[in-house]
N, C-alpha and C positions, 0 to 999 in steps of 0.2 A: 505494499500500500504505500502510495506516495504522500508526501506531506503537502499541505496548501502552500501555495506561493504568495498568497495575499488574502487579506481579510477586509471586507467592505462593511461600512456603516458600523463602527465600533468606537468605543471610548478608550483612550489610553491614559493611564496614570503617569503622570510626567516625572514623579519622584521615582529614580532607579532603585531596585533591590540590589544592594551591594553586599557580597559576602567574601569571606576570607581575604581580607585587604585589597578588594578590588579584582581578584583573581576570577570571581564569578559575578556577573553582572546581568541583570534582566530588567525588563518592563512588562507591567501587568495590562493586558488589553481585556477590557470588558465588553460582553455582548448584550443585545437587547433581551435575550432569553435568560438573563442573570448567570449565565456561564462565565467563566474566565480562563485565559491562557497567560502563560508567560512566555516572552521571547528573548533569549539571552545567548551570551556568550561564556564560554569556560576556557580559560587560559591554562597552559601546562601545569600539572600539579595533581594531587589525590585529594579528594573531598568527600566527606560524607555529609548526607542530608537525612533528615528525619521526615516523615509523612505524617499529616493528619488524616486526609482523605486520600483515595487512590489516585494515582498520577500515570499518565501515559507520556513518554519522552520521545519526540519524533527527532532524530538526528538530521539536521538540514545540511551541515557541512561538517568535513573533519572526521576524525576516528577517536573513540573511546573505549575504555573497558570498564565493565560494570560488575559489581558483586552486590547482590540483594542481600539484606539483613538474613541471617539465619542460613545462609548458603555459603560454600567455600569456592565454587567454581566462579572464575571471571568469565564474562561473555563480552566480546569485541563487537561494537557497533559502529557502523558507518554511514555516510551521507545516504538517505533514504531508508535506513533502518529505523526501529524503534523498539522500546521496551516498557513494560508495565511494572508499577511498584504499588503493592497493596497498602491501603490506609493502616494507619497506626504502625507503621514499619519504618524502612529506610533503606538506603543503598550508599555505596561508596563508587564514585566515578573518577576514572584516573584519565588523564589526557597527557600523553607522552610528548607530542610536538604539535605546533601549529595552534590553530583555534577551533574549538567545536561551537558550532552554532546550532540552537535547539528551539524547539517549542514544546512548552510542558502544558498539558490538558488536564485539568482537574475534574474528577467525576462527582 
C-alpha cells in the first residue's frame, strides 16, 4: 500500500513536536472527521517512543529498523513500507544514515 502524497482541506498545528534534542521533529495535521496524523523527520540515531493509542507509521523516504516493545527481532522498513504499533505499547526506531520521512496515523 502506498502512502498519500498530499492531504487536502486540513488544519495544521504550527507548533512543531520536537523530540530528542531536535533529532525527531513532526507537525500535527487535523482532519474534519476529528482524526489526526503527524508528518515528520527522523535523523540518524535510535529512539524509543511510547504509544497511548494504536499507530500506523508509513515510511515516505529513507530506511529504518524497528523493534516493537515485547519483541526482540528488528524489522527494516523502507520508503513505501509501513508498520503498526499497538496502543499502550511502544517501539524503538533506528535510523543509520540519511533522514527518514514519515506519516503517523492514529486510530
